[in-house]
C-alpha positions as a Markdown table, in Angstrom:
| # | Residue | x | y | z |
|---|---|---|---|---|
| 1 | Met | -79.2 | -136.8 | -120.8 |
| 2 | Ala | -78.4 | -134.6 | -123.7 |
| 3 | Ala | -81.0 | -132.1 | -124.9 |
| 4 | Pro | -82.7 | -133.0 | -128.2 |
| 5 | Ser | -81.2 | -131.4 | -131.3 |
| 6 | Ala | -83.0 | -128.8 | -133.3 |
| 7 | Glu | -83.5 | -131.4 | -136.0 |
| 8 | Ser | -85.2 | -133.8 | -133.7 |
| 9 | Leu | -87.5 | -131.1 | -132.5 |
| 10 | Ile | -88.4 | -130.3 | -136.1 |
| 11 | Ala | -89.0 | -133.9 | -136.9 |
| 12 | Arg | -91.9 | -133.7 | -134.4 |
| 13 | Val | -93.3 | -130.7 | -136.3 |
| 14 | Thr | -95.5 | -132.4 | -138.8 |
| 15 | Ser | -96.7 | -129.4 | -140.7 |
| 16 | Gly | -95.6 | -125.8 | -141.6 |
| 17 | Arg | -98.7 | -124.6 | -139.6 |
| 18 | Arg | -97.4 | -126.1 | -136.4 |
| 19 | Ala | -93.9 | -124.7 | -137.0 |
| 20 | Gln | -95.3 | -121.3 | -137.4 |
| 21 | Arg | -97.4 | -121.7 | -134.3 |
| 22 | Met | -94.3 | -122.6 | -132.3 |
| 23 | Val | -92.5 | -119.6 | -133.5 |
| 24 | Ser | -95.5 | -117.5 | -132.4 |
| 25 | Ile | -95.3 | -119.0 | -129.0 |
| 26 | Leu | -91.6 | -118.1 | -128.8 |
| 27 | Asp | -92.4 | -114.5 | -129.8 |
| 28 | Leu | -95.2 | -114.3 | -127.2 |
| 29 | Val | -93.0 | -115.6 | -124.4 |
| 30 | Ser | -90.2 | -113.4 | -125.4 |
| 31 | Glu | -92.5 | -110.3 | -125.5 |
| 32 | Arg | -94.3 | -110.9 | -122.2 |
| 33 | Gly | -91.6 | -112.7 | -120.2 |
| 34 | Thr | -94.1 | -115.2 | -118.9 |
| 35 | Ile | -97.4 | -116.6 | -120.2 |
| 36 | Gly | -100.0 | -118.9 | -118.8 |
| 37 | Leu | -101.5 | -121.9 | -120.5 |
| 38 | Ala | -105.0 | -120.5 | -120.7 |
| 39 | Glu | -103.8 | -117.1 | -122.0 |
| 40 | Leu | -101.7 | -118.9 | -124.7 |
| 41 | Ser | -104.6 | -121.1 | -125.7 |
| 42 | Glu | -106.9 | -118.1 | -126.1 |
| 43 | Thr | -104.4 | -115.9 | -127.9 |
| 44 | Leu | -103.5 | -118.6 | -130.5 |
| 45 | Gly | -106.9 | -120.2 | -130.7 |
| 46 | Ile | -105.6 | -123.7 | -129.8 |
| 47 | Ser | -106.6 | -126.3 | -127.2 |
| 48 | Ala | -104.9 | -126.5 | -123.8 |
| 49 | Ala | -103.6 | -129.9 | -124.8 |
| 50 | Thr | -102.0 | -128.6 | -128.0 |
| 51 | Ala | -100.5 | -125.6 | -126.1 |
| 52 | Arg | -99.1 | -128.0 | -123.4 |
| 53 | Arg | -97.5 | -130.2 | -126.1 |
| 54 | Asp | -95.9 | -127.3 | -127.9 |
| 55 | Leu | -94.5 | -125.9 | -124.7 |
| 56 | Ser | -93.0 | -129.2 | -123.8 |
| 57 | Asp | -91.2 | -129.4 | -127.1 |
| 58 | Leu | -89.9 | -125.9 | -126.8 |
| 59 | Ala | -88.7 | -126.5 | -123.2 |
| 60 | Asp | -87.0 | -129.7 | -124.4 |
| 61 | Gln | -85.0 | -127.6 | -126.8 |
| 62 | His | -84.2 | -125.1 | -124.0 |
| 63 | Leu | -86.0 | -122.3 | -125.8 |
| 64 | Ile | -88.4 | -121.6 | -123.0 |
| 65 | Val | -88.7 | -122.6 | -119.3 |
| 66 | Arg | -91.8 | -124.6 | -118.3 |
| 67 | Thr | -93.5 | -123.2 | -115.2 |
| 68 | His | -96.5 | -124.5 | -113.3 |
| 69 | Gly | -99.4 | -123.6 | -115.7 |
| 70 | Gly | -97.4 | -122.0 | -118.4 |
| 71 | Ala | -93.9 | -120.9 | -119.5 |
| 72 | Ser | -91.3 | -118.2 | -119.1 |
| 73 | Ala | -88.6 | -116.8 | -121.3 |
| 74 | Val | -84.9 | -117.9 | -121.1 |
| 75 | Glu | -82.2 | -115.3 | -121.4 |
| 76 | Gln | -82.8 | -112.4 | -123.8 |
| 77 | Gly | -81.7 | -112.9 | -127.4 |
| 78 | Arg | -82.0 | -116.7 | -127.3 |
| 79 | Glu | -81.4 | -118.0 | -130.8 |
| 80 | Ile | -84.3 | -119.7 | -132.6 |
| 81 | Pro | -83.1 | -122.9 | -134.4 |
| 82 | Val | -82.7 | -122.3 | -138.2 |
| 83 | Ala | -85.4 | -125.0 | -139.0 |
| 84 | Leu | -88.0 | -123.0 | -137.1 |
| 85 | Arg | -86.8 | -119.6 | -138.4 |
| 86 | Asp | -87.3 | -120.9 | -141.9 |
| 87 | Thr | -91.1 | -120.7 | -141.5 |
| 88 | Arg | -91.1 | -116.9 | -140.8 |
| 89 | Phe | -91.9 | -114.1 | -143.3 |
| 90 | Gln | -91.5 | -116.5 | -146.3 |
| 91 | Glu | -93.1 | -114.2 | -148.9 |
| 92 | Ala | -91.0 | -111.2 | -147.8 |
| 93 | Lys | -87.8 | -113.3 | -148.0 |
| 94 | Arg | -88.8 | -114.6 | -151.5 |
| 95 | Leu | -89.2 | -111.0 | -152.8 |
| 96 | Ile | -86.0 | -109.8 | -151.1 |
| 97 | Ala | -84.1 | -112.7 | -152.8 |
| 98 | Lys | -85.5 | -111.8 | -156.2 |
| 99 | Ala | -84.5 | -108.2 | -155.7 |
| 100 | Met | -81.0 | -109.3 | -154.7 |
| 101 | Val | -80.5 | -111.6 | -157.7 |
| 102 | Arg | -81.7 | -108.9 | -160.1 |
| 103 | Arg | -78.8 | -106.8 | -159.0 |
| 104 | Leu | -76.1 | -109.4 | -159.8 |
| 105 | Pro | -74.3 | -109.5 | -163.1 |
| 106 | Ala | -75.8 | -112.1 | -165.5 |
| 107 | Glu | -72.4 | -113.4 | -166.5 |
| 108 | Arg | -69.4 | -114.8 | -164.6 |
| 109 | Tyr | -69.4 | -113.5 | -161.0 |
| 110 | Val | -68.4 | -114.5 | -157.5 |
| 111 | Val | -70.5 | -113.9 | -154.4 |
| 112 | Ala | -70.2 | -114.9 | -150.8 |
| 113 | Leu | -73.4 | -116.0 | -148.9 |
| 114 | Ser | -73.6 | -116.1 | -145.1 |
| 115 | Gly | -75.9 | -118.6 | -143.5 |
| 116 | Gly | -79.5 | -117.7 | -142.7 |
| 117 | Thr | -83.0 | -118.1 | -144.0 |
| 118 | Thr | -83.1 | -115.0 | -146.1 |
| 119 | Thr | -79.8 | -115.8 | -147.7 |
| 120 | Ala | -81.1 | -119.4 | -148.3 |
| 121 | Ser | -83.9 | -117.7 | -150.3 |
| 122 | Val | -81.3 | -115.9 | -152.3 |
| 123 | Ala | -79.6 | -119.2 | -153.0 |
| 124 | Arg | -83.0 | -120.6 | -154.3 |
| 125 | Ala | -83.3 | -117.5 | -156.5 |
| 126 | Leu | -80.0 | -118.3 | -158.2 |
| 127 | Ala | -81.4 | -121.5 | -159.8 |
| 128 | Asn | -81.4 | -120.0 | -163.4 |
| 129 | His | -78.1 | -118.1 | -163.2 |
| 130 | Arg | -75.8 | -119.1 | -166.0 |
| 131 | Asp | -72.3 | -118.7 | -164.4 |
| 132 | Ile | -71.8 | -117.8 | -160.8 |
| 133 | Ala | -69.5 | -119.0 | -158.0 |
| 134 | Val | -70.8 | -118.9 | -154.5 |
| 135 | Val | -68.5 | -119.1 | -151.5 |
| 136 | Thr | -70.4 | -120.1 | -148.4 |
| 137 | Asn | -69.9 | -121.5 | -144.9 |
| 138 | Ser | -73.5 | -122.7 | -144.7 |
| 139 | Leu | -74.3 | -126.4 | -145.1 |
| 140 | Ser | -77.9 | -125.6 | -145.9 |
| 141 | Ile | -77.0 | -123.2 | -148.7 |
| 142 | Ala | -74.4 | -125.5 | -150.2 |
| 143 | Gly | -77.0 | -128.2 | -150.4 |
| 144 | Leu | -79.5 | -126.0 | -152.0 |
| 145 | Leu | -77.0 | -124.8 | -154.7 |
| 146 | Ser | -75.6 | -128.2 | -155.4 |
| 147 | Gly | -78.3 | -129.1 | -158.0 |
| 148 | Tyr | -78.0 | -125.8 | -160.0 |
| 149 | Pro | -75.9 | -126.4 | -163.2 |
| 150 | Gly | -74.9 | -122.7 | -163.5 |
| 151 | Val | -73.6 | -122.4 | -159.9 |
| 152 | Arg | -70.2 | -123.4 | -158.6 |
| 153 | Val | -70.1 | -123.9 | -154.9 |
| 154 | Ile | -67.0 | -123.3 | -152.7 |
| 155 | Met | -67.4 | -124.5 | -149.2 |
| 156 | Thr | -65.3 | -123.2 | -146.3 |
| 157 | Gly | -63.9 | -125.5 | -143.6 |
| 158 | Gly | -64.5 | -124.9 | -139.9 |
| 159 | Phe | -66.4 | -126.0 | -136.9 |
| 160 | Leu | -70.1 | -126.7 | -137.3 |
| 161 | Arg | -72.6 | -124.5 | -135.3 |
| 162 | Pro | -75.7 | -126.8 | -135.0 |
| 163 | Gln | -78.0 | -123.9 | -134.3 |
| 164 | Ser | -77.4 | -122.3 | -137.7 |
| 165 | Leu | -75.7 | -125.2 | -139.7 |
| 166 | Glu | -72.8 | -122.8 | -140.4 |
| 167 | Leu | -69.1 | -123.6 | -140.4 |
| 168 | Val | -67.2 | -121.0 | -138.3 |
| 169 | Gly | -63.7 | -120.3 | -136.8 |
| 170 | Ala | -60.2 | -120.0 | -138.2 |
| 171 | Leu | -60.6 | -122.5 | -141.1 |
| 172 | Ala | -63.7 | -120.7 | -142.3 |
| 173 | Glu | -62.1 | -117.4 | -142.0 |
| 174 | Ser | -59.0 | -118.6 | -144.0 |
| 175 | Thr | -61.2 | -119.6 | -146.9 |
| 176 | Phe | -62.8 | -116.2 | -147.1 |
| 177 | Asn | -59.3 | -114.5 | -146.8 |
| 178 | Ala | -58.1 | -116.6 | -149.8 |
| 179 | Val | -60.8 | -115.6 | -152.3 |
| 180 | Asn | -61.8 | -112.5 | -154.2 |
| 181 | Val | -65.5 | -111.8 | -153.9 |
| 182 | Gly | -67.6 | -109.3 | -155.9 |
| 183 | Thr | -70.5 | -109.1 | -153.5 |
| 184 | Ala | -70.9 | -110.4 | -149.9 |
| 185 | Ile | -74.6 | -111.1 | -149.3 |
| 186 | Leu | -75.1 | -111.0 | -145.5 |
| 187 | Gly | -78.1 | -112.1 | -143.5 |
| 188 | Ala | -78.5 | -110.6 | -140.1 |
| 189 | Asp | -80.3 | -110.8 | -136.7 |
| 190 | Gly | -80.2 | -107.0 | -136.6 |
| 191 | Ile | -79.1 | -104.0 | -138.5 |
| 192 | Ser | -79.1 | -100.3 | -137.3 |
| 193 | Ala | -77.3 | -97.2 | -138.2 |
| 194 | Ala | -75.8 | -97.0 | -134.7 |
| 195 | Thr | -74.6 | -100.6 | -134.2 |
| 196 | Gly | -74.1 | -101.9 | -137.8 |
| 197 | Val | -75.0 | -105.5 | -138.7 |
| 198 | Thr | -75.3 | -107.9 | -135.8 |
| 199 | Thr | -75.9 | -111.6 | -135.0 |
| 200 | His | -76.4 | -113.7 | -131.9 |
| 201 | Asp | -73.0 | -115.5 | -131.9 |
| 202 | Glu | -69.6 | -114.0 | -131.6 |
| 203 | Thr | -67.8 | -116.8 | -133.5 |
| 204 | Glu | -70.2 | -116.6 | -136.4 |
| 205 | Ala | -69.8 | -112.8 | -136.4 |
| 206 | Arg | -66.0 | -113.1 | -136.6 |
| 207 | Thr | -66.3 | -115.5 | -139.6 |
| 208 | Asn | -68.7 | -113.1 | -141.4 |
| 209 | Arg | -66.4 | -110.2 | -140.7 |
| 210 | Ala | -63.7 | -112.0 | -142.7 |
| 211 | Met | -66.3 | -112.5 | -145.5 |
| 212 | Val | -67.1 | -108.8 | -145.6 |
| 213 | Ala | -63.4 | -107.7 | -145.4 |
| 214 | Lys | -62.6 | -109.5 | -148.7 |
| 215 | Ala | -65.7 | -108.4 | -150.7 |
| 216 | Gln | -65.8 | -105.4 | -153.1 |
| 217 | Arg | -69.2 | -104.6 | -151.7 |
| 218 | Thr | -71.6 | -105.9 | -149.0 |
| 219 | Val | -75.4 | -106.1 | -149.3 |
| 220 | Val | -77.5 | -107.0 | -146.3 |
| 221 | Val | -80.7 | -109.0 | -147.0 |
| 222 | Ala | -83.1 | -108.8 | -144.0 |
| 223 | Asp | -86.9 | -108.8 | -143.5 |
| 224 | Gly | -88.5 | -105.9 | -141.8 |
| 225 | Ser | -88.4 | -107.5 | -138.3 |
| 226 | Lys | -84.6 | -107.2 | -138.2 |
| 227 | Ile | -84.4 | -103.5 | -139.0 |
| 228 | Gly | -83.5 | -101.5 | -135.9 |
| 229 | Asn | -82.7 | -104.7 | -133.9 |
| 230 | Val | -79.4 | -105.1 | -132.1 |
| 231 | Ala | -77.9 | -108.6 | -131.4 |
| 232 | Leu | -74.9 | -109.6 | -129.4 |
| 233 | Ala | -72.0 | -109.4 | -131.9 |
| 234 | Gln | -71.2 | -107.1 | -134.8 |
| 235 | Met | -70.5 | -108.6 | -138.3 |
| 236 | Ala | -70.0 | -105.3 | -140.1 |
| 237 | Glu | -69.8 | -101.6 | -139.4 |
| 238 | Ile | -72.6 | -99.7 | -141.1 |
| 239 | Asp | -70.1 | -97.8 | -143.4 |
| 240 | Gln | -69.2 | -101.2 | -144.8 |
| 241 | Val | -72.7 | -101.8 | -146.0 |
| 242 | Glu | -73.5 | -100.5 | -149.5 |
| 243 | Met | -77.1 | -101.7 | -149.7 |
| 244 | Leu | -79.9 | -103.1 | -147.6 |
| 245 | Ile | -82.7 | -105.0 | -149.2 |
| 246 | Thr | -85.8 | -105.4 | -147.0 |
| 247 | Asp | -89.6 | -105.2 | -147.1 |
| 248 | Ser | -92.2 | -102.6 | -146.3 |
| 249 | Ser | -92.8 | -103.9 | -142.8 |
| 250 | Ala | -89.5 | -102.3 | -141.7 |
| 251 | Asp | -89.7 | -99.3 | -139.4 |
| 252 | Pro | -89.5 | -96.2 | -141.7 |
| 253 | Ala | -87.7 | -94.1 | -139.1 |
| 254 | Gln | -85.0 | -96.8 | -138.8 |
| 255 | Leu | -84.7 | -96.9 | -142.6 |
| 256 | Asp | -84.3 | -93.1 | -142.7 |
| 257 | Leu | -81.4 | -93.4 | -140.3 |
| 258 | Leu | -79.8 | -96.0 | -142.4 |
| 259 | Arg | -80.1 | -93.8 | -145.5 |
| 260 | Glu | -78.6 | -90.9 | -143.6 |
| 261 | Ala | -75.6 | -93.3 | -142.8 |
| 262 | Gly | -75.1 | -93.8 | -146.5 |
| 263 | Val | -76.8 | -97.1 | -147.0 |
| 264 | Glu | -78.9 | -97.5 | -150.2 |
| 265 | Val | -82.3 | -99.0 | -149.1 |
| 266 | Val | -84.3 | -101.2 | -151.4 |
| 267 | Ile | -87.9 | -102.1 | -150.5 |
| 268 | Ala | -88.4 | -105.4 | -152.3 |
| 269 | Asp | -92.2 | -105.5 | -152.2 |
| 270 | Gln | -92.5 | -102.0 | -153.7 |
| 271 | Glu | -90.4 | -102.5 | -156.8 |
């Protein structure tokens, strides 16, 4: 029998509070490797029945492995479905998005937006822009932008990645190769001075490399939890990144290394 989709899992998440709790469970399991039901219940302040139900849902999605009396982590770097990731660090992402949009020209302009929850926040912040074209391979972002009268949306083709709701592959890359973009706005699973901008999926990374290659400048938008992280596949060398917009939860030492590498760092919640 096929595993349930991310969307069917989220359909069972009846509130934002439960979604946040399930993300907390994933973080705990990833951090500790294994966790028992009693420990999980005590740490999160939930009943054993609630913990058991959440673990079952996450195991159905292959995000954890159920064990007798608890759960263990799957392989390192397992990607959290976009619908769950959207519940994390929402205020930080909102401020990052506002800081990004303030740095775009008010008149006619072209940007490229990669998929991701922080770039989706940027899309929402474009609601009042008067004349901007957005090239994107993200179904979620295209849907958000479709109702904004001052925004023209250009969608790539490509194969759909259900984990991120992004179109990837040669068709997506050919679209980015065919357009001239002022600013590529890139979400990330990790950014560091040593390894550049990274994500969990190689095909997604290759598509985003095409986006970056055609842009006059690249700005990375990432909450503090991503700073210093390294994921599987590189989307951009650090010398291709002009600016990073993040929040004050980022590791100051990692930010200093990025500045030394020539990246302008903006702390959105300190502006």
